[in-house]
Each structure stands twice: as C-alpha cells, then as structure tokens.
C-alpha positions, 0 to 999 in steps of 0.5 A: 418101385420100378419093375423089371421085365420079369417082375412086370410080367409076373404082376400082369398074370391073369387074375382068376376067381372060383365061382360056385355053380350047382354043387361045384366050382368053375374058374373064371379068368381074366382074358388076354388083351388080344382076346379082348380085342378079338371079342370087341371086333367080332362082327357076329356080336354086332348088329347092322348099326355096329352096336354090340348085341348083349345076348351074343356078347355075354355068352362069348365072354363066358366062352373066353373066360371060363377055364379049367385048372390048367388054364385052358378054356372049357368052352369053344365058340361052338358052345355059344348056342348051349350057353345062350340056353343056360339059366340066366342066373347061372350064366349071369353069375359067370358073366358078372365075374368075367366082367369084373376081372376084365374091368368091364362095367356092364356098359360094353354094349353102348357105343 
C-alpha cells in the first residue's frame, strides 16, 4: 500500500513507552530527527579526538527523550548534572528505553 502524505505523517508519529521509576511512571519518547542530529553534533558530548563521551551522551539522551503527558520535555540541559548523579540503575533504565525507541544499539560512542 502506498501511503499518502497524511498517512505517512501519522505512521511516523513518535513512539512512546512508559517506564516505571520508583512508585510511578514516566514517558520516554522517540526523539525527532533534528534533535538526534543536534545530539550527535554537540561538541560538549565529544572528547578532543571527536569520540562521543558515553557519560555525557547518556544523560543528554535522557533529557531529550523523557517527556510529560503533553509531550513536552521534563528536563532541560541544565538538568544534565543532576542526571549524572542519579542512580545508574534508574538512569540506565530510562536510557535503555530511549536507545531502543530511537534505534540506537548502545554503540553510539564508537566511531
């Protein structure tokens, strides 16, 4: 079946998944193409050799992917230092879902 414009746009809606954290849930969303490009080109996420720094990439991905019920991000870049101090098990849970939804295999730090 060949999709028309509206059908294609509907099929390309961002996927979302609820993730249990503590006693509640948060929504992790696929991020848009322009946000993914921004994430991969951010100089503060790369070392002097141009390699992605996983300890910086992971919280930045979570900042972009965790959203409220209205689809707006819950975090801003200013929250990255707070997320860097979050329990690895909890941040990892969010990051794993964000990676899955965005088609990342966990090897995004390799050139």
